[in-house]
N, C-alpha and C positions, 0 to 999 in steps of 0.2 A: 625467222618467223616462229618456228617451233620453240626456240629458246624463249622468245618473248611471251608466248602463251604459257610456257611452264612457269615463268616468273610471275605472271599475272595470277595463275592458279595457286601458286604458293602464297602469294600475297593475300588472296581471298581466304585461303584456308587459315592463315595466321589470324586474320581479323575475326573469323568465325570462332576460332579457339579462344581468343581473348574474351569475346562476348560471352561464350558459354561458361568460362571460368568465373567471370564477374557475377553472372546469375547464380552460379553454384555457391559462391561465397555469401551472397545476400540471403539465399534460401537457407543455408546452414545457420546463419545468424538468427533468422526468424523462426527456426524450427524448435527452439528451446522453449518447452512448455513450462515455464517457471511459475511458481506460486508461493505466496507468503500469507500466513494467517496472523491476525492481530485481534486482541480482545481487550475490553476494559472491565475491571473488577473492583468491587469495593465492599467493605463490611460496615461502612459508616451509615449512620442514620441522619436524616435531615432535621436539624434543630437550629432555631434562631441563634445567631452569634457564635456557633461552633465552627470548627474546621473539619471538613470531610476529606478523606484521602482516597484517591483513585489511582490504581495501578494500570499502566499500559504494558500489556503482555505480548511478547512475540511467541505465538503458539505453535507455529510450524514454519519451516524454511526448506523449500525445495527449489534451490537457486544455484546450482553449480558450486562454485567455490565459496558462496555465501554472500551476505549483504553487509554493508557498513554505513548506509544512510537511509533514514526514514523522514519523509516530509508529509505533513497533514495539516488540516485546519481543525481547530477545536470549537465545537458549537455548544454553547451553554446559555442558560437563561440569566441575563444580567439583572433581572428583577429579583432573582433568588441569590445569586452569588456576586461578590465584589469582583471588580475587574482583575483579570489575571495578569501577571507579569512573570518575567524569567525567575524572579525570586521565589515564586510559588512552585517551581520545578525542582525536584530533587534528583540528582544524577544517580543512576543505578547501573551496575555492571559496566562502568566506564563509558556509557553513552552520554556524550556531552550535549545538553539541550540548549536551544535558544528559542525565544518566542516574541512575536510582534503583537502587542495589544491592539494595534489598529486593524491589522488584517486577520488577527487570530491564527496566524500561521505558525506552526511548530516545526522545528528541524532538529533531528537527532543525528549525531555523527560519532562514529567509533573508529579508532585507529587500527582495528583488525577486523577481518571478516567473521561473521557469525553464521553458523550452520545449524544451530540447535535452539530450541525454545528457551526463553529467559525473560525476566522482567526488564524492560528497557527504560522505564521512567515512572516516577511517583509524582502525582499532581495534587497539591493541597489547595482545595477550594474553600474560601472563607464565606460562610453563609451570612447574609444580611441580618440585622437585628430584628427586622419584621418581614415576614413573608406570608403570602396569601394562598399558598398551594400546599397540598399534602404530599406531592411527589414531583419530581423533575427528572429530565433526561440530560445526560451529557453524551455527546457524539463526537467521535473522531472520524472525519470524512475527508474525501479527496486524498486518500492515502497513496503515496508512491514510495516503494522501497527500491533500493538500487545497490548493486555490487560493483559499480564502476562502468566505464564505457565498454561497449562490445569490442571495439578495435583493440582495447587493452586487455582483453580476456575476461571482461566483467559481464554482468547480466543485462545491462541497459536498465530502463525503467520497468518496474513491475507494478501494475495497478492492484490494489488491495481493497476488499470490500469494507464498508463502514463498520466501525465498532461502536456499540451503544451500551451504556449502563444506566439503570434507573435507580434513583435514590428516593426513599420514602421516609416520612415522619414515623417515629415510633408510636404505635397505637396506645392510647390511654385505656388501661384495663377497666377503669371506672365508667368509661363512656357507654358501655353496653354490657348487658348481662346475657350470657349465652347458656343454653341448656345443653350440656355435653351429651345427653341421651338423644338429642334431636339434631344431629349434624351428620353430614356425609362428606367424604373426601373423594375427589376424583382426580386422577392423574392422567394428563393427556399431553403427548408431544413435548415432554420436558418441563411442563408446568404443573404445579400442584394447586388445585382449586378446593377451598374449604367453604362449603355452603352451610351456614348455621342459621337457625331460626330461634329467636328468643321467645320466652314465655309471654303470652298475652300480646305479642306484637308480631309483625311480619317483616322483621329486619333481617336482611341477608348480608353476610359479610363474606367477601371474596378476597382471598390472598393468593397472589400469583408469584411464582418464583421463576425468574427469567433464565433461560438456558444460555449461558455465556460461552458456548463452545466456539472454537476458532472459526473465523470467516475467511475462507481461502478464495483466491481469485487467480485463475490462470490468465496470463496476458503475454502477448508477444512483446518483446522489448521495443518500446516506442522509439528510443533513440538509436537503435541499431542501424536502420536503413539510412538515417540522416548522417550517421557517422561514416558511412561508406562513400559519401559524396566526394571527399578529398581523394580517396583511392580511385574513384572513377575518373576524376579529372586528370590524375597522374597517368592512368592507363590510356586515356584518350590522347594525352600529350605524347606518350611513347608511340602510340599507333600513328600519330601525325608525323613523327620523325621517321619511322619506318616507311610510311607512305612516300615521304619526300625522297628517301634513299632509293626505294624501288623505282620511283618515277624517273629519277636520274639515270638509273641503270637501264631501264626500258628505253628511255630516250636515246642513250648512247648506242644500245643494241640495234635500234631501228635505223640509226644513221649509217651503221655498217651493214 
């Protein structure tokens, strides 16, 4: 009888140990506070019929051994730009791009892990021959960076904040006459505001410079826990085998 109780106690301790180890592995996978920063930059002006160039920049990488995949959707005004295609994307630093015009989904893949800032893509937008706006925004959103599956030693999915760049038409100097003696410049929070009043009128011109610093987002790897499901199944199967073996031993011990 005492032997049977010892076997049962050992069996219960084994199950408890396996469960604790499983929770420890999952917690270790989700404790990585990874972050990636991405920004959009451009020196181009918005002009009918021209092509504007926008760079996609990896501004910071805090992700273990690095990342090798970036997925995002590109949001742009189709009344201002022609429809994008993969031919409008220029490979940079060996990041291979692909793009779906229907879903506007962009995918970038590299054959090696990246741990430092770099330009990952150049996008060439063709401006339509006639546009009715003075400025427009291009946004990279729903960004997911990854360094592979957690079970393979990777980062899992890392969510990144949206990246935005604003393109404006070049101002016509003849459209307004400014009095340089009656203007004030204010700088607030990374933006330069120039308030100018012209002679004889009350026209105010405001120029803003957008701060394109990196947008970082810390995220627990989404795929990490899901990837541990096969491990949990295997562990449960092993526990089931052990349970059967112990049951047989206990049954035989009770018979004697």
